[in-house]
C-alpha positions in Angstrom: 119.2 122.3 92.5 121.7 123.7 90.0 125.5 123.6 89.7 127.2 126.7 88.3 130.7 126.6 86.9 132.6 129.7 86.1 133.7 130.3 82.6 132.6 128.1 79.8 131.1 125.5 82.1 127.8 127.3 82.5 125.1 125.7 84.7 123.4 122.3 84.9 120.8 120.7 87.1 122.2 119.0 90.2 119.3 116.6 90.2 117.2 115.0 87.5 113.9 116.6 86.5 111.9 113.9 88.3 113.8 114.5 91.5 113.0 118.3 91.7 109.5 119.1 92.9 107.7 122.4 92.6 108.0 122.5 96.4 111.8 122.6 96.0 111.5 125.4 93.5 109.1 127.3 95.8 111.6 127.0 98.7 114.6 128.0 96.5 112.9 131.1 95.3 112.0 132.0 99.0 109.7 134.9 98.1 107.2 133.7 100.6 109.4 133.8 103.7 107.5 131.3 105.8 103.9 132.2 105.2 101.8 132.9 102.2 99.5 135.2 104.1 100.7 138.4 105.7 98.1 140.9 107.0 97.6 143.1 110.0 101.0 142.3 111.6 100.1 144.8 114.4 96.4 145.0 114.6 94.8 147.7 116.7 93.6 146.0 119.9 90.7 148.5 120.1 89.4 147.5 116.7 86.7 144.8 116.9 88.0 143.2 113.6 91.7 143.8 114.2 91.8 142.3 117.7 90.1 139.1 116.4 91.5 138.7 112.9 94.3 136.3 113.7 92.2 134.2 116.0 89.5 134.0 113.3 91.8 133.3 110.3 95.3 132.0 111.3 94.4 128.3 111.7 92.5 128.2 108.4 95.2 130.0 106.5 97.8 127.7 107.9 95.8 124.7 106.8 95.4 126.2 103.3 99.2 126.8 103.1 99.9 123.1 104.2 97.6 121.8 101.5 99.2 124.0 98.9 102.8 123.0 99.9 101.8 119.3 100.0 100.4 119.5 96.5 103.7 121.2 95.3 105.6 118.2 96.8 103.7 115.9 94.5 104.4 117.7 91.2 107.9 117.4 89.6 109.6 119.7 87.2 109.5 116.7 84.8 105.7 116.7 85.1 105.6 120.3 84.0 108.3 119.8 81.2 106.2 116.9 79.8 103.3 119.3 79.3 105.3 121.9 77.4 
């Protein structure tokens, strides 16, 4: 998304504001690492909640993440800049 030049060149956008979506920024930051929702990575199989938590929630949370990401794909940095 950005080009950086050593010295006095500084940095500039590699694309125009209308070509960069919030989804692009979201992926560039990479703080999510694949999934928004992380919980009970190793639930106790003897726990009635733990043994069923992923079965109960994973599909819904995946759907929520897809909706979120698709919304980000429809908002550009230009959209945000125009509001400032």
